[in-house]
N, C-alpha and C positions, 0 to 999 in steps of 0.2 A: 442564571447566564445573564451576565451584565451585558447591557444594551449596547452594540455599536449599530449605528442606523445603516439603513440598507444603502444610504448614498455612501459612508463611509467603507463597508463592506465592498462595495463595488470599486471604490476609489484602490482600495487595498488588494483587490484581486487583478486589477489592470497592471498596477505596480509589481505583485508577486508573479504574473505571467511573464511580465519583461526581465524580471532577475532570474526566472527559471529557465529562459529561453538562453540567456547569456551565461548561465552554469551548464546549460546543454552543449555549447560550443567546443570544450576540451573533450566531453564525454564523447562526442560524435569523433571528434577528431582522432581520438584514439581508438575507436571502435575497430577491432579487426589489423590492429597495428603492434599487437605484442606489447601493450603496456607492462611497467614493472607490476608484479602481483607479490603481496604478501598474506600470509595465513596470519589469521586472528585468533587469538584465545579467548577464554570466556571474560576475562579482564580487561579485554581490548588492546592487550599487548601484541604487536605486530612483529613478524620474523620473516624475512625475505624469502620468498619461495623459490626451490631451484627444482622443483618436481613439474610434472604437467598439470593441467588444470585439473583434470580428474582426481588428482591425489590431493588437490587442496579442499579442505573440509569446509573453511570459513574465509574467502578469500577477500581481499580489499586491494584495490588497485590505485595507481595514481590518479586515475580518472575520478574515482569516489573521492580522493582527499581535494583534488582540484575542485570540484564541483561543490563539496561541502563548505570550503572557504568561500567561494564566489556566492553562494547560498546566505550563509551566515553574514557577511558583510552587506549583502544587498537588503536581506530580510530585516535585519535588526536597524539597517537604518530606514527602512521604509516605515517601521511602526517601532519607534524610540520607546524604550521600557518594558518591551516584551520579553518573554522569556526564550530559552532556547533549548531543544530536545533533538538530537540526531545520533544517527548511528556511528556515525564517524568524529564525534567530538565528545570528549569524557564528560559525563554527567555531573551536575553539583546540584545542590539544594536551592539554589538560587531562584530557579525557576517556579517552585513550589508556592513562593510567595506573590507571584505575580498572577494576576487576572487572566492575561492572556498570554499566549506562549505558541511559538512556531514547533511543529512535530514534523522531522524531517528525513527523509532516507535519499541521499544524494543519489545512489543507483539503487534501487530496489530490482534483485535480479541480478548481481553481479557475478555469480556463476554461469549464468547465459551470456553475460557481456563476454567473459573471458573466453567464453567457447565459442565466440562468433554468433550467437543466437539472438536474432533482434527482438527478444521479449525481454524487455527491461524498463525501467522507468524512474524518472525524478519524481519524488512523491512528496508534497507539501501540504501541509494543513495549518491552519490557525485554529488553536483550541481557545474558546472563551468560556470561562466558568465550568470549564470541564467537559464542554461540548464542542466537537468541530463545527465552526462558524464560516470557514472558508478552506476550498481545496482547489489545488492545481497539481494535475498529473501528467507529465509529457513523456512519450516515447519517442525521443529524437529519430531512432532508427526507422521508425514507420511514419514519423511527421505527425502524430497523434496526441492531440492536446483534449486532454479533459479538465473541465472546470465546473465549480458548482459554489453557490452561496446557500445558507442553510433557508430554507422556505421560499427559495426562489428557483429551484430545479437544477437540472444537470445539464451540461451541455458537451457535445464532442465536435470540437473543430468549429465551433460556433452555433452548431444546430442542436436544438432541443433533444434529449433523450429520453428515453424510458425502459423500464423492464418488461420482460416478456410477463403474460398473463396466463396462468395454468392452474387447474385444479386436481390435476393428476400428477404423480411422481412419474410413473411409467411412462418412457418415452422422452423423459426430460433429458437435457444435455448438461451434464457437470463438468464445468471447467477444474481441473487438477494439477495439482502440482508435479512435475516431470519426476522428481526425487522420489515423492511419495506413492507415486504410481508405480515406479521402476522396484519399489520395496513391497508391493502388493497390497498397499494400504485400502484400495478401493476395490479391490475384488469382490468384497461381499456386498457391493452396492451395483455392480455391473449388470446383474438380472434385470434389474427396473430401469437404470439410467445409463445413457453413451457418455463415456468418458473421453474429453478431449484434454491432452495435455498442453498446457501454456505455462511458460517461464513467469516467475515474479508475481508475488502475493497481489501487490497494489495492481498489477496490469490486469491479472485475472478479475479482481473485483470491478475494475472500470469496464471491461469487456460484458460483465454482467449486468453492469448498470445499462449499457447500450444495448442489451438484448441480444448479444451472440451467444448468451449460454443463460439456462435457467437456474444454476446456482453454482456455488462454489462454497467448499469448507476445508477445514482443516480440523483434524482431532488431537493437535499439538497447539502448545502455546504459541503466540506471536507477540512480537513488540508494537507497543504502538506506533513507532514509526514506518513500520510494515502495513498498518491498516487503516490509519487515521484519515487521509485522504480518502481512499476507496471506500470506507464505510459512509462519509458524507455524500460522496457521488451515489452509493446505492441507495441510502434512504432518499435523498433526491429524486430519484429515477422510480422510486415504487415499490423498491425490495423490502423485505422484510430482513432485519439484521440482528443477530444477537451472538453472544458468546456460547461455550458449551453448556452452559448452564441456563440457558434460555434468557438472560439478562442481557440490559442494553450495555454497551461499551461506555465508560467514562473515560477522560483523558487526563494527562498531565497530573498523574499519581505518582505518589514517591517510588514504587515499582512499576516501570513501563511494561513488565511483561502482562500480557494479556491471555484469558482462558480462552485461547482459540478464536475462531469467527465461524459463523454459520450464516450465509447470505443466499437467499433464494427468491423466487417470485412469491409474494406474500401467500397464494393460495395452496403451496405446497411446502413451507416453511416449517410448519409443525410436525408432518409427515416425516420430513428430512430428519430433523432432530430425534423424531422417535427412533427412526432408524439407526442413528449414531449411536445412541442410548444402548439399542439391543446388541450391538456389536462391541460397544465399549470405547472410550475416549484413550487417549494416549498420553494422558498427561503426567 
């Protein structure tokens, strides 16, 4: 990982927080105000939706697009020469030749956003040499701000946070996707863990980092923009974080699709990973 000094990273963090807070203004102003919604196909092509939110498989709203534009303008100005990977911007190979790049989801949890559920977040990470070095995650509906710098810990609204400490899976609290829970994907795990449904992958990761849950996992792939900021928060809070194969995540890869994510208190991560493989992944 190419070095950015602690001072440089802290300056970038201050600037990234300011940019994120500006981008959150249209997100919050349109929340529960029936913003325009499109459905997005696997190639990112958008079609204006005329069905109810429940019928939209992969929604994107005018708030997503407004936030994406503000984040891109602000963050690329903050760090000239950096790359860009965002859920709402067409990807190019240009980012691959850059040592540092922003990995952004303007609204992680758009389905919750459309439904008026306050479990969503603006998720921003700076990857340097393939590793997340800085993270900003903001849930404006709850006024909940998480930040982290690699090697300097994680914070929630300015206060240092840490993950839970557990040595037993039994009785642990698993933060889980609302959609995956409805599909019954966590039924095999309920005998040993309590399941709490929370929207937004990024926000779930932040809450685990803050000790509000003992674990989060998905048995399906996730994109880098879903997990980059949350993974750094969890690492800095003391969690063990891997993909479904038990490997560490790397970022700014040609294919941004990650092999899922498994995050847990360090004392129970290995057992949870074993449980997942006993049931099977959904890749």
